[in-house]
N, C-alpha and C positions, 0 to 999 in steps of 0.2 A: 504494500500500500504506500509506503514512504517513497519508493522509487516511482510509483505511478503518479504521486503528487508532484514530484520534480518534473516529470515529463509534461504533466498537465500545466504546471506553472510556465514552462517554456512555451507551450502552445498558446496559452492565453496572453502571454507577453507579446508574442508576434501578432496575435489577433487584435490586441489593444492598439498596437502601434501602426499596423498596416491594413487591417481589414475594415472596409467601409461598405455600408449598404446604401443604395440609392434611395433618397427620400427619408432616411433615418436622421433625426435631429441629434443623434449622439448617444442614444440609449444602448445600442449594441456594444460600442467600445467601453461605455461606462460600466455595463454589466460584466464585460470581459475583465475589466480592471478589478472590479469587486471580487470576481471569482478567482483572479490571480492572487489577490491579497488573502482570500479565504484559503487557497491551497497552501500558500506559504505559512499562514498561521496554523493550519492543520498539521503541516509537516513538523513545525516547531513544537506543537502540542503533543504529538506522538513521540518525538525524539526526547522530550523532557522526561516522560515516564511511560514507557511502552506498556500497553495492556490491550487485551482483546476488546474490552468495553470501549476504550478510546478509539480503537480502530473501527469498531462498529458504528459509533457515533459519527466519525469522520466519513465513513462510507455512505451513510444516509445523507448527511448534509452536503457533501461535495457532489454526490450523485444527482441530487435534486437541483443543485446549482447548474450542473452541466445541462440537464434537461431544460431548465429555464432559459439558458443561453440559446439552445437550439430552437425552442419555441419562439423566442423573441425575434430571432433572425428570420424564421419562417413568416411570422406575422408582419414583420417590417417590410419584407419584399418577397412575396410567395413565388416560389418556383418549384415545380414537381421534384426536381433533383434534390432539393433541400430536405425533403422527407427522409432521405438516406442518412442524414445526421442522427436522427433518432434511432434508426436501425443499427447504425455502427456503434452507438453507445451500449447496446445490449451486450455484445461479446466483451466490450471493455469492462463493463460492470461484472460480468461473469469471471473474468480473469483476475480482477483486483479485489473482489469482495472477500472479506475474511470469514464470513458466515453465510449460510444459505439464505437466511431471512434478509440480509442486506442485498444479496444478488436478486432475490425474487421481488423485493419491494421496488428497487430501482429499475429493474427490467420491466416489470408490469407498468410502472409509471411512464417509462419511455415509450412502451408500446401503446399505452392509453393516449399519450400525447400525439403519437403518430396517427392513430385512427381518428382522433378528434380533429386534428388539422386537416386530414384528408376529407373528412365529412364536411368541414367548413368551406374548404376552397375547391375541392374536386370530388363531389359525391360519386361520380361515375367510377372513380378509382378505389372506392372503399373496399370492395371485395378483393381486389388485387393486393391492397395493403394488408388485409386480414391474413392472406396466405403468406405474405412476406413476414408479417409479425409472428405468425405461428412458427415459421421456419427459424426466425431469429430466436424465439423463445426456446425451441428445441436445442439449437446450437448453444445457447446460454446455459441450459441445464446440463448438457453433456460436457461442455467446457468447464463448468464449475465443478462437476463431479470428478473429472480427471485431475483438475488443478488441486482440489482439496485432497484427493487420494494421494497425489504425489507429495503434497505438503505434509500430510500425516505420516507418510512413510519416512520422509526426511526428519521429521520431529522425533519419531520413534527411534530411528537410527542414531540421532544425536543423544537421546536419553540413554539408550543402551551403551553408547560409547562412553558417556559420562559415568554410568554405573560401573562399567568394566574398568575404567580408569581409577575410580575411587577404590574398587576392590584391589586392583594392582598396587595402589599406594598403600592401602591398609596391610596387605600381605608383605610388602617390602619393609614396613616399619613396626608392625605389631604382631605379637604371637597369636595365632588364630585360636588357641585353646584358652589361654588366660586373659587375652586382650591387653596384656602388658606390652610395653615396648620390647622389641626383640634385640638380639645382639647387635645388629647393625645400628639401630636407633640409639642403643646404649652407648656404643663407641662414638657415635656422632655427638651425643650429649656430653660425654667425657671429654672429647676433643674441644668442644665449645668452652667447657669450664676451664680447661688448661690454657686455651688461647686467651680467654678473658682474665686469667690470673686470679680466679676466685679461690677463696678459702673453703675447702671441703674435705670430707673423709669419704673414702671408698670402702664399702663393706661387701664381702662375698658370703653368700648364704648357701649351704648345702643341706639336703634333707637326709638325716640319718635313718637307716632302715627302710628306705623307700623301695629298693629293688625287691625285697620279699613281698611287699604289698602287691606289686605288679605280678609276681610269680604265683602268689597264692590266691589273690582275690580277682585278678584280671586287670587288664589295662584300663577298663572303665573306672574301677575303684581308684587306680593310680591317677587318672585324669581328674577325678573329683578331689583328690587330695591336693593336687597342684593348683586347681582353681580355688580351693579354700585357702591355701597359703597365699596366693596372689591377692585374694580378697582381704585377708588380714593385714597384709603389708600395705595395701592401699588405704585401709581404715586408719592405721597408725600414722602413716607418713602424710605430710602435707603436699599441697600442689607443687611447691617449689622443690620437693625432693623427687629424684628420679629413681623409680623402681622398675626393674626390667628382669625378664627371664632370659638367661643366656643360652639355655638349652637343657634338655633332660630335667634333672632336679636341681639345677643351679640357678640361683637368683643373684642379683647385684643391686646395691643401693648406693646412690650418691647423696651423702648427708651434708647439707650446707651448714657447717659449724666452724667457728673460729678457734675453739680450744677444747680441751678435754671435758670441761663442764658441760658445754653445749652438746658434745658428743654423747655423754651419758644421758642427757635429756632425750636424745633420739634413740640410743641403743637399748636402754632398759625397757621402755614400752614395747619395743619390737621383740625382745627376748621373752618378756612375759606373755605377749600375745602368742608367740610360737610354741610356748610350753603347754598351752591349753590343749586338751585332747581333741581329736577330730572325729566326729561322729558321722558315719555314712549310712545311707539306707540299705544296710545289709541285714542278714539274720542276726538274732540276739547273740549267738555264740561267736559269729564272725566279728560283730562289732566289738564285743568284749575283748576278743583276741587282738583286734586292731588297736583298741585304746591302750592296751598294755605296752604298745610300742612308742607311746608319747613319752617325752617330747620328740617331735620329728625333726626339728630344725636346730642347727647350731651354726656359729660363725666358723666356717671352715678354714679361714685364713686370717692372719693379723690384719686389723683395720689399718689401711694406709692413709696417711695424712698428706694433704697437698695445701701448701700455703702460698699466698701471694708474695712474690719476691719483693724484698725491700729495695727502695731506691738508694742510690749512693749517698744522697744527702742525709737520709735517715740513718744509714749505717755510720 
């Protein structure tokens, strides 16, 4: 529709500057100028905030303005060939209409104007105009259907492409099981912290006794344990803390802390949360056996501290 408005603006600009009708006091170029301004305003209106409602309003208003221009030209200086203006508008409306009701409303109005003008100036040609109008309406419906079908296919393809892109981005950055950032995202975050010179502690978490859970109760139970661990880590840690699953039963945490006191404020809640038994929807005996393996998590490596380098002046 926006491109159609640009072409229409160019047409009405030429029409305003050069087209004159014999015996017309200036109404035809004046209406052409008003339609030109209307097209420019409608283009800006839709560029400001694109929406189907705005395009539909634009289609109705601009379409009726086109019909008014054609009828004024016919009434100012009637010639049988000028009736073709109203016929040519029908496929234009069919190609540019964003919704069927816009196409049908403007096409029927154009055909109605054609038949009324023919009845007023050349009654003998009314039946011929009826058949021409019928053919134009059939073409409009067919063209509108094909155009809308093509547009819908293009829109669906764009939506599917966006969905697949989002899925690819999610798989590249997040662990599909726990929805935590994966190893790649964690290394990116770690590199950002190092580049920025932030003060932080890096902790590695490993689950003790996790392999027997997979072997005895199945991978489904193991997956539930991993999800529960991820959930607990997210509950304890704040948004500025990076929690990631490196793979298997290994997790990593970037703790933004400046000294040991702040580190304890982070580490102790995590350790207490991880010591709580994990209950899964298993049989009573299985669940009791599983709970005896708690605590499942421990810090598998010394916590590494990264500090912002001091400037030479401070040193």
